[in-house]
C-alpha positions in Angstrom: 0.0 -0.1 -0.1 1.6 3.5 -1.2 1.3 6.4 1.0 1.2 10.2 -0.2 2.7 12.6 2.0 2.0 16.3 1.5 3.3 19.4 3.3 1.9 23.0 3.1 3.4 25.2 0.3 3.1 28.8 -0.2 1.8 29.2 -3.7 1.9 27.1 -7.2 3.4 28.8 -10.0 4.5 27.8 -13.9 3.2 26.3 -17.0 2.6 22.7 -17.4 0.9 20.6 -20.0 -1.4 17.6 -19.0 -2.0 14.1 -20.1 -4.7 13.3 -22.5 -8.2 13.5 -21.9 -9.4 10.0 -20.4 -12.9 10.0 -22.0 -11.6 10.8 -25.3 -8.5 8.4 -25.0 -11.2 5.5 -24.4 -13.4 6.6 -27.5 -10.7 6.9 -30.0 -9.2 3.6 -29.4 -12.9 2.0 -29.6 -13.7 3.6 -32.8 -10.3 3.3 -34.4 -10.4 -0.4 -33.6 -13.9 -1.0 -35.6 -13.0 1.7 -38.3 -11.2 1.2 -41.7 -7.8 1.9 -41.7 -5.0 2.7 -39.5 -5.3 5.5 -36.7 -2.3 7.3 -35.0 -3.8 8.7 -31.6 -1.3 11.4 -30.2 -1.2 12.3 -26.7 -3.1 8.8 -25.2 -3.4 8.5 -21.7 -1.2 5.6 -20.4 -3.8 5.2 -17.3 -5.1 1.9 -16.0 -8.3 2.4 -17.3 -7.5 3.4 -21.0 -4.8 0.7 -20.9 -7.9 -1.7 -20.1 -9.8 -0.7 -23.3 -6.5 -1.2 -25.2 -5.9 -4.7 -23.7 -9.6 -5.6 -24.5 -9.4 -5.2 -28.3 -6.0 -6.4 -28.6 -7.7 -9.8 -27.2 -10.3 -9.4 -29.9 -7.6 -9.5 -32.5 -6.7 -5.8 -33.0 -3.3 -4.8 -33.7 -2.4 -1.9 -31.4 1.3 -0.6 -31.4 2.4 1.0 -28.2 5.6 2.9 -27.3 8.1 0.3 -26.6 9.7 1.8 -23.7 7.7 4.9 -22.3 10.2 7.6 -20.9 9.6 7.8 -17.0 9.7 11.2 -15.6 12.6 12.1 -13.5 11.8 12.1 -10.0 12.8 14.7 -7.6 13.8 14.5 -3.7 11.2 15.6 -1.1 7.3 14.7 -0.6 6.1 17.3 -2.9 8.7 19.7 -2.6 9.9 22.0 -5.6 11.0 20.4 -8.4 14.7 20.6 -9.5 14.2 20.0 -12.9 11.3 19.3 -15.5 9.8 15.9 -16.2 11.1 14.4 -19.4 8.5 13.8 -21.9 6.8 10.7 -22.1 5.9 8.9 -25.5 2.0 9.1 -25.8 1.2 8.0 -29.6 -0.5 4.6 -30.3 -1.1 3.3 -33.6 -4.4 1.4 -34.0 -5.0 -0.9 -37.2 -8.7 -1.1 -37.6 -10.7 -4.3 -38.3 -13.9 -2.3 -39.5 -17.1 -2.9 -37.9 -17.4 -6.8 -38.3 -13.9 -7.6 -37.9 -13.4 -8.3 -34.1 -12.9 -11.9 -33.0 -14.1 -13.7 -30.2 -11.8 -13.4 -27.2 -10.4 -16.7 -25.9 -10.8 -15.7 -22.3 -13.2 -13.0 -20.5 -12.0 -9.4 -20.9 -11.0 -8.1 -17.6 -11.6 -4.4 -17.3 -9.9 -3.7 -13.9 -12.0 -0.5 -12.6 -13.0 1.2 -15.7 -16.8 1.6 -16.0 -16.5 3.4 -19.2 -14.7 0.3 -20.8 -17.6 -1.8 -19.6 -20.6 0.3 -20.6 -19.3 1.3 -24.2 -17.9 -2.0 -25.0 -21.2 -3.3 -24.1 -22.8 -1.5 -27.0 -20.3 -2.6 -29.4 -20.3 -6.0 -28.5 -23.9 -6.3 -28.6 -23.5 -6.5 -32.7 -20.8 -9.0 -32.7 -21.7 -12.5 -33.7 -20.2 -14.0 -30.6 -20.0 -14.4 -26.7 -18.2 -12.3 -24.5 -17.8 -11.8 -20.6 -16.8 -8.8 -19.2 -15.2 -8.8 -15.9 -13.7 -6.1 -13.4 -12.4 -5.5 -10.0 -14.2 -5.4 -6.9 -15.0 -1.7 -7.4 -16.2 -2.4 -10.6 -18.9 -5.2 -9.5 -20.6 -2.4 -7.5 -21.4 -0.4 -10.5 -25.0 -0.7 -11.8 -25.2 -2.1 -15.2 -29.1 -2.2 -15.7 -29.1 1.1 -17.2 -27.4 -0.1 -20.2 -28.9 -3.6 -20.0 -32.4 -2.4 -20.6 -31.9 -0.6 -23.7 -29.4 -3.0 -25.3 -31.8 -5.6 -24.9 -34.4 -3.9 -26.2 -32.2 -3.8 -29.6 -32.0 -7.7 -29.5 -28.7 -8.1 -27.6 -28.6 -11.1 -25.1 -27.1 -9.6 -22.2 -27.1 -10.2 -18.4 -25.2 -9.3 -15.3 -25.4 -10.3 -11.8 -28.8 -9.5 -10.4 -29.1 -7.8 -6.8 -31.8 -6.4 -5.4 -33.5 -4.3 -8.3 -30.3 -3.7 -10.3 -27.5 -5.8 -12.2 -24.1 -5.7 -11.9 -21.1 -7.0 -13.4 -19.5 -9.5 -14.5 -21.7 -9.2 -17.9 -22.1 -12.0 -20.4 -23.3 -10.7 -23.9 -24.3 -12.6 -26.9 -24.4 -10.3 -29.7 -26.6 -10.2 -32.7 -25.2 -9.1 -36.2 -28.6 -7.3 -36.8 -29.6 -5.3 -34.0 -33.1 -3.7 -33.8 -33.4 0.1 -34.1 -34.9 1.8 -31.1 -36.3 5.3 -29.9 -35.2 5.4 -26.4 -35.5 8.2 -23.6 -32.7 7.5 -21.2 -33.9 7.6 -17.9 -30.6 8.7 -16.2 -28.3 11.3 -16.9 -25.4 9.4 -18.1 -23.2 10.0 -21.2 -22.1 6.5 -20.9 -25.7 4.9 -21.6 -25.9 7.4 -24.3 -22.6 6.1 -26.0 -23.4 2.5 -25.4 -26.8 2.8 -27.2 -24.9 4.9 -30.0 -22.0 2.4 -30.7 -24.9 -0.2 -30.8 -26.7 2.0 -33.2 -24.0 1.4 -35.7 -25.0 -2.4 -36.2 -29.1 -1.7 -35.9 -31.1 -2.2 -39.1 -32.5 1.2 -39.0 -32.3 4.6 -37.3 -31.6 4.6 -33.6 -33.0 7.7 -31.7 -31.6 8.7 -28.3 -33.2 11.2 -26.0 -31.4 12.8 -23.1 -33.1 14.4 -20.0 -29.8 16.7 -19.5 -27.3 17.4 -22.0 -24.2 15.1 -21.1 -20.6 15.3 -22.3 -20.6 14.7 -26.0 -17.3 13.2 -27.0 -18.7 10.1 -28.6 -20.9 12.3 -30.8 -18.1 14.4 -32.1 -15.8 11.5 -32.3 -18.5 9.3 -34.5 -18.3 12.6 -36.8 -14.8 12.5 -37.1 -15.0 8.6 -38.4 -17.6 9.7 -40.7 -20.6 7.9 -39.1 -24.3 8.7 -40.3 -25.1 10.4 -36.9 -27.3 13.6 -36.4 -27.6 15.5 -33.3 -30.0 18.3 -32.3 -30.6 19.7 -28.9 -31.1 16.6 -26.5 -31.7 14.0 -29.4 -29.0 11.9 -31.5 -30.1 10.0 -34.3 -27.6 7.2 -35.8 -27.6 4.7 -38.6 -25.8 1.6 -39.4 -22.7 3.2 -41.2 -19.0 2.1 -41.6 -16.3 4.2 -40.1 -13.3 5.5 -41.5 -10.4 6.4 -40.0 -9.3 9.9 -39.7 -5.7 8.8 -39.7 -4.5 11.1 -37.2 -6.4 12.0 -33.7 -4.7 14.6 -31.2 -6.1 14.0 -27.7 -6.1 17.4 -25.3 -5.4 17.6 -22.1 -7.9 16.4 -19.5 -10.0 19.3 -18.1 -10.6 16.9 -15.1 -7.3 16.3 -14.2 -6.5 20.2 -14.5 -9.2 20.9 -12.1 -7.1 19.7 -9.1 -4.4 22.3 -10.1 -7.0 24.7 -11.1 -8.3 24.8 -7.5 -4.8 24.4 -6.2 -4.0 27.6 -7.9 -7.2 29.4 -6.9 -7.0 28.9 -3.3 -3.4 29.8 -2.3 -2.7 33.3 -2.5 -0.1 34.6 -4.9 -0.2 31.6 -7.2 0.0 32.0 -10.9 -0.4 29.1 -13.2 -1.0 28.3 -17.0 -2.6 24.9 -18.3 -1.4 24.1 -21.6 -3.6 22.7 -24.5 -6.7 21.9 -22.2 -9.8 20.2 -23.7 -12.4 23.0 -23.7 -15.4 20.7 -24.6 -18.7 23.3 -23.5 -20.3 20.1 -21.8 -17.0 19.6 -19.4 -16.2 23.3 -18.7 -18.8 23.5 -15.6 -15.6 23.7 -13.5 -14.5 26.9 -14.7 -17.9 28.4 -14.7 -18.5 27.3 -11.2 -15.3 28.6 -9.9 -15.4 32.0 -11.7 -19.3 32.4 -10.2 -17.4 31.9 -6.6 -14.9 34.4 -7.8 -11.8 32.9 -9.3 -9.4 34.7 -11.3 -9.4 32.4 -14.4 -8.8 33.3 -17.8 -9.0 30.8 -21.1 -6.6 31.4 -24.0 -6.1 30.4 -27.7 -9.2 28.1 -28.5 -8.6 26.2 -31.3 -9.8 22.6 -32.7 -7.9 19.6 -32.3 -9.6 17.8 -35.2 -6.9 16.6 -37.9 -4.5 19.0 -36.4 -1.8 17.0 -37.1 -2.3 16.4 -40.9 -1.0 18.1 -43.7 -3.4 20.6 -45.3 -3.9 18.4 -48.5 -4.8 15.4 -46.5 -7.5 17.2 -44.0 -10.9 16.2 -44.4 -13.3 19.2 -46.1 -15.7 18.5 -43.8 -16.0 21.4 -41.3 -18.0 19.6 -38.7 -14.9 17.2 -38.6 -12.5 19.7 -38.3 -14.4 21.2 -35.3 -13.6 17.8 -33.3 -12.9 19.1 -30.0 -12.0 22.9 -28.7 -8.5 23.2 -26.8 -6.9 26.2 -25.2 -4.6 27.3 -22.5 -5.9 28.2 -18.9 -4.4 30.8 -16.8 -5.3 30.7 -12.9 -4.0 33.1 -10.2 -5.0 33.1 -6.3 -8.1 34.3 -5.7 -10.5 35.0 -2.5 -13.5 32.4 -3.1 -17.4 32.9 -2.1 -20.0 30.3 -1.4 -22.7 29.7 -4.1 -25.4 27.3 -4.8 -25.0 24.6 -7.6 -27.5 22.5 -9.0 -29.4 21.9 -12.0 -28.3 21.2 -15.7 -24.7 22.4 -14.6 -24.0 19.3 -12.4 -23.4 16.7 -15.7 -21.1 19.4 -16.9 -18.8 18.8 -13.6 -19.8 15.6 -12.2 -16.3 14.4 -12.2 -15.3 17.7 -10.5 -17.4 18.0 -7.7 -14.9 16.4 -5.4 -12.6 19.3 -5.8 -15.2 21.7 -6.1 -16.1 20.7 -2.5 -12.4 21.2 -1.4 -12.5 25.0 -2.9 -15.9 25.6 -1.0 -14.0 24.7 2.4 -11.9 28.1 1.8 -14.7 30.3 0.1 -16.3 32.9 2.4 -20.1 31.9 3.4 -21.7 28.4 2.5 -21.6 26.2 -0.8 -24.5 24.2 -1.5 -24.5 21.2 -4.3 -27.6 19.8 -5.2 -28.0 16.6 -7.5 -25.0 14.7 -6.7 -26.8 11.2 -6.4 -24.7 10.0 -9.3 -21.5 10.4 -7.5 -22.6 7.9 -4.9 -22.3 4.9 -7.6 -18.8 5.7 -8.8 -15.9 3.7 -7.8 -16.7 4.6 -4.2 -19.6 6.8 -2.7 -17.4 9.9 -3.2 -19.3 12.3 -1.3 -19.1 10.4 1.7 -15.5 9.7 1.1 -14.8 13.1 1.0 -17.0 14.1 3.6 -15.3 11.9 5.8 -11.7 13.1 5.1 -12.5 16.5 5.0 -14.1 16.7 8.5 -11.2 14.8 9.6 -9.4 17.9 8.5 -12.0 20.3 10.5 -14.3 21.5 7.4 -17.6 22.1 8.1 -19.9 19.8 5.9 -23.6 18.5 6.1 -24.2 15.7 4.1 -27.4 14.7 2.8 -28.4 11.9 -0.3 -28.8 14.2 -2.8 -27.0 17.4 -1.4 -23.9 18.7 0.3 -23.5 22.0 2.4 -20.0 23.3 2.9 -19.1 26.5 5.2 -15.9 27.9 4.4 -13.5 27.9 7.2 -10.7 29.2 5.7 -8.1 26.7 6.8 -7.8 23.1 7.1 -5.6 20.5 9.5 -3.3 17.9 8.0 -4.2 14.6 9.0 -3.6 10.9 8.2 -6.5 10.2 5.6 -8.2 7.4 3.5 -8.4 7.5 -0.1 -11.0 4.6 -0.3 -8.8 3.4 -3.2 -10.4 6.2 -5.4 -8.4 8.3 -7.5 -10.1 11.4 -7.5 -10.8 11.4 -3.7 -6.8 10.8 -3.3 -5.9 13.7 -5.7 -8.5 16.2 -4.2 -7.0 15.4 -0.7 -3.6 15.9 -2.2 -4.3 19.3 -3.1 -6.2 20.0 0.3 -3.0 18.8 2.2 -1.0 21.8 0.2 -3.4 24.2 1.9 -3.6 22.5 5.3 -1.6 23.3 8.5 1.1 20.5 9.2 1.5 17.3 7.4 -1.0 15.4 5.3 -0.7 11.6 4.7 -2.8 9.9 2.1 -3.4 6.0 2.5 -3.5 3.7 -0.6 -2.6 6.6 -3.1 -1.9 4.2 -5.7 -5.1 4.4 -7.2 -4.1 7.6 -8.6 -2.9 5.6 -11.6 -6.6 5.0 -12.7 -6.6 8.0 -14.3 -3.2 10.4 -14.0 -0.3 8.2 -13.4 1.8 11.5 -13.4 0.3 13.4 -10.8 2.9 13.4 -8.3 5.5 14.6 -10.9 3.2 17.3 -12.3 2.6 18.5 -9.0 6.4 18.6 -8.2 6.7 21.1 -11.0 4.8 23.8 -10.0 4.9 24.0 -6.3 6.7 26.3 -4.1 7.4 25.7 -0.9 
């Protein structure tokens, strides 16, 4: 069991680039694998979750070329102390040799997906259209994630899919007998979930007619944008998506922008530490993901976004770029500049929640240093992540002497302006662990975070990036 030890610092300062977006890395591998042609994916995120997706497709016969020897970052002395030099660049390009929609092969053994709910739910959509049986397994945490939300619509499409029944839901492992010709459906998603939407869209690639999906609230739309990039027959209008069976064509090269969910930890760190000045380079700025910026600005944070541009086909020469303007507008990116600020408490609820669902833990920390009270409503989805993230954060922040009231669907945080270093429990959740690490930078005394190895799930270089920008 690895512990992360954090000492308080004065400020955060510098410029860094962040690893590739996790959501987009998953989807890029999946679509490249079932497309025609070869796809180079730059700035792919080499984390445990995304590598679970890579390994699953390799088991199904897809050739995926990874860096022979990724360059490890140089280590610096001290727990988080000021870095003596910057990390070397890692090799982050992978090459996927697509097999087409019908080219996957039956895996010789169950596909083990570790902790990755994204891998399991989205893969279920693709496997629904295959002509073979597949069993999807995961670690103990993943076996607690509800799967009825994808099982119900996929069954309506003609897939034989089942999980382990427990009370009124179904859980991993999943067993899937695909159908070569699925039925198109019209389906209004009863939960707010981009993963459910994505699973149905991917299954829709194998359906006999047009599949139509309607959301309650707009969720992250990386799947829709990437399907357009791969020339799928997809239409999006408001809360509705329509997709027809269509062969996918590789865009040849994809450049994954920096992950805004990873950026959120550093954004809040720089905000709550007076005198900080940080620039995060080439971060994804998809409007369905930028709720963290909107909320922090409303709280009074000094945040400026610079040089927005598109990542689509950005690595291709002009003569090879697709003329499709929608494809060229694949994902917006830009630089985010943050300065230390005095925050104020606000109410956070409604349609913005899906735009910052992964960032609520770090927002809870920001609220501890805001003047007044912050109320966050509509947090039920966070209780069925890798852990109950609301309870894990409340437990740990209260140990650090934060003032928090926790209810099933909301949390109320009174800004106390200071925290105390403590021995904390990550509950084996990566976002909990990283939030507590940022808390330790502002706390009085030493903070110890137990079982911090879980950070590798989404951000293996977190410690090294932190060392580059902290000033003691």
